[in-house]
N, C-alpha and C positions, 0 to 999 in steps of 0.2 A: 504494500500500500504506500509506504513512504517512498519507495523507488518510483512508483507511478507518479506520485505528487512531484518529485524532483524532476522527473522527465517532463511532466506537463508544465512545470514552472520554467524549465529550460526552453520549451517551445515559446512560451509567452515572452520571455526575455529576448528571443531572437526576432520576433515579429517587428518591433519598432525599428530595429536596425535594418531589416529588409525594406521597410517602408522608406526610411531615410535614403537607403541606397538607390531605390527605384526613383525617388524624387531627384536625386543628384544626377543619375544617368539620364533621366528625361530632360532635365535642364540643360545638360551638356549637349545632348542630341539636338534640342530645339535651338540652342545657340549656334551650333554648327550649321544647321540648315539655314538659319536666318543670315548668318554672316557669309555663307558661301552661296547664297541664292543666285547671284549673277552667273557663277560657274555652272550651277545646276541648270539654269535656264538656257545657257548656251546649248546644252545637250538636248533639252526637251522642248524648247519653245521657238527658237529662231528658225526662220523659214517656214513656219506653220501659220495658218490663217489667224488673224487677230479675232479674238472672241467677240461675240455680239455685245457683251457687256462693256468691254473696253472701247469698242467702236462707238457704243452709245455715249460713253463719257466724252469722247473726242468730238463727236458730231452734235452732241446735245447740250453744249454749254449755253446757258440761258442768256437771253438778251439783257436781263438785269445784271448778270455777272459781267458781261462784256462792257456794258455801259459804265459800270462801277470801276472796272480796271482801266478803261480808257487807253491812254498811251503806255501805261505801265511805267516801270522805273526809268530814270534818265539813261541808264546803261543800255536800254534797248534802242536800236537804231531803225531808221526808216529806209526803204529802198530809195535809190537815187533817181531823180527825174532827169531824163536825157532830152536832147534837142527835139523840138516839135517837127523839125524838118525830116526826121528819119522815116523810112518806109514802115508802115504799121506791120506788125507780125500777126498774121491771121491764119486760121486753119478751119476748114469746113464752114467758111463764112462767118466765123466768130473770132474775137480776139484770142490769141494763143498765150498761154502761160507756159513757158519752157523751163523745166528744172533739169539741171545736170549735177549729179553728185556721185558719191561712192559709199557703199555700205560700211567700209572701214572707218570712215571719217567722223570724228566726234562732233565737228561743227555742223555737218549735214544731219547728224543724229538729232540735235536739239531743234534744228530748223524744221525738220519734218513734223514734229509735234505741232508747231504753229501753222504749218501749211495745211495739215489735216483739219485743224479747227477752222481756218479761214476758207479754204476751198469748199468745205462742206456746206457753207452758207450759199453756194451757187450751184451745187450739184451733188452727186452721190458717188461714193467710192465702193468698189468691190475688189476682192483679191489682195488687199493689203496684208502683209505678213509681218510678224515680229522680227526684230533684228537687234543685235548689240553691235556697237562700233568695235573696232579692233581691240583685242585684249592687250596689245603691245603699244598702242598709241597713247597719247597724253591728252586728256585723261582716258583711262581704259574702260572698255565695256559699258558705254553709256546706253541705257535702255532706249530703244527707238523702234522704227518700222522701216520697211523697204517698199519702194514703189516698183520694184523690178517686174512683178507679175500683176500689178494693180491695173484696174481699168476705172475710168471716170466718165460719167455722163452728165451733161449740163446743157441747158437751153441758152446759156449766156456766154460761156467761155469754153475753149478747148484746152485741156491740160495734157502736156506731153512730158513724160519723165524718162530720163536716161540715168541709170546707175552704172557709171563707167567702170567701177571697180567693185569686186566682191569684198567680203569681210576680211579676207586675207590679202587685200590690196592687189589681187590679180585682175587683169583686164576682164570685163564682164560684158557690158552692153556698149555698142559703138555709137558715137555721135555722127550725124550726117555731115556732108561738106558744108551745107548751109549753117548748121548748128555750130560747126567749128569756126566759121567766119564770124558769127555773132559773138562767140566767146573771145576771139582775138580782137574784135573791134571794141568791145566794152569791158574786157577783163584781160589785159595784156599779161598780167601776172599769173594767169591760169588758176585762180582761186576756185575752190568749191566749198560750199554749194554756189552754183551760178543760177540765178533765176532771172529770166527775161519776161517782163509783163507787157506783152503786146508791142515791144520795141518802144515803149514810152517810159518805162521805169525798170531799173536794174538793181538786183541785189547780188553782191559778190561777198562771199563769206556769210557767216550766220549773223542774225540780228542781235543775238546775245550769246555770251560765252558759255561753253560747256564746262563742267557737267551740268545736269539738271540742278536747280537751286537747292534741292534736298536729295538725299540718297534714297534708294529704294528701287523696287521693280515696277513693272507696268501697273500692276494691281494697286500698288501703294501710291503711285504718282497720278494716275488718270483721274481718280475721284477729286483730287485737289484742284483740277481745272475749273471747277464750279464753285470754288471757295475764294472770293475776291481777295481776302487778306493773305492768302497763301503765296509764297514766293513763286511757286509753280505757275499759278494763275497770273501773277503779275508779269512774269517774263513771257510765258507762252501766249497767253491771251493778249497781252500788250503787243507782242510781235504780230499776232494774227490780226488784231484790229488795224494795224498799220497797213497790212496787206489788203484787208477788206476795203479800206478807204480808197486805195489806188485801183483796185479791181472795179469798184463802183464807177470810177472815172472812165474806165475802159468800156463798161457796159452801158454808159449813159444813165447811170443810177438805177439799173435793173438787177435783181427784182426790187421793187419798191419797198417791200416789207423788210428787206435787209438794209438797203441803201438809205432809207429814211431814218434809221436808228442813229443815235448819237455816236456809237462806237464806229460807225461807217463814215464818219466825218471828222475823225480826230487828226488827220494829216492833210495839210494843204501845201501847195507849192507856189511860192510867190517869186516874181522876178526881182532881182536886186539891181542896183546901178550897173551900167555897162562894165563888163569885164569881171563882175563878181559872181556870175553864174546864178544858181537858184538856191533857195533855202527851204528846207522842210521844217514846218513847225505846226503846232496844233491850232485848230480853229479858235480855241479859247485864247491862246497866246496872241494870235493875230488880231483878235478883237480887243485885246486889253493893253497891248504895247504898241508904241510907235516904231517906225523904221529905225530911228536912232538907237533903240534898245536892242536891235537885232545883232549888232556887230559881235558880241561875245559868243554867239551861238555858232554851230557848225555850218559852214557854207558847203555847197555841193558844186564842184566844178562842172563845167559843160563837158559833154563827151567830145 
């Protein structure tokens, strides 16, 4: 009897230690999974279709959020206005937005987030896939998407995407002779991403610097797009609003339900005195400051 009691007591004393051990092991495993998520996602998510939920976050940012974000932080830039004398870039009878980038590129990585938010205001994407920028670039493994197998339909614009290089920086999709000419004309340095908005506005390089403003994977970042106070919304939505503003200029302010919104009017381009090129600034700033206050701001040279 005593022996049974000792044995039973021995079992009871082991049980708490087992529980503690299981808790510790579970915590270690959870920490490992969380901190190594990008590496795991490389193997399981990249080049697979973006989920309906994530696409919903990208395409469903509310008008209220975009209006609240406006231009976003001052570190976000606007595409450059080029000479009105250039031949318009059109395709299928509509203004063309040409994107040239690379899957390995961390700057392309952050720009695609903003492009998906902006272009979804004018049409619909399908075939967009998950991607991480190169694990050996700086910064490495930025969560993003790829347009390599995507299609886009719109009544207002034509979107043409070329991913010149894959995630390993190998040649992937080829640019045409005409596309090469545009890149050489407006981006002699060969920067990517390169975005031509109807041959009226050009974006060379990303509108804000990678990595994403906070760390995390797609599931952690995408919901923040609809939280105006989030750094993700500030940068991504702010960059998207700037693109929406200039696309509305290409489409003669169509669709009206988009282009009548405040966020679609955050950027305007005004001519400066001869030789000074053009200046991109917000509608609010233009309405509240005089030309003499413009000098400290960034001027945009003529192409």
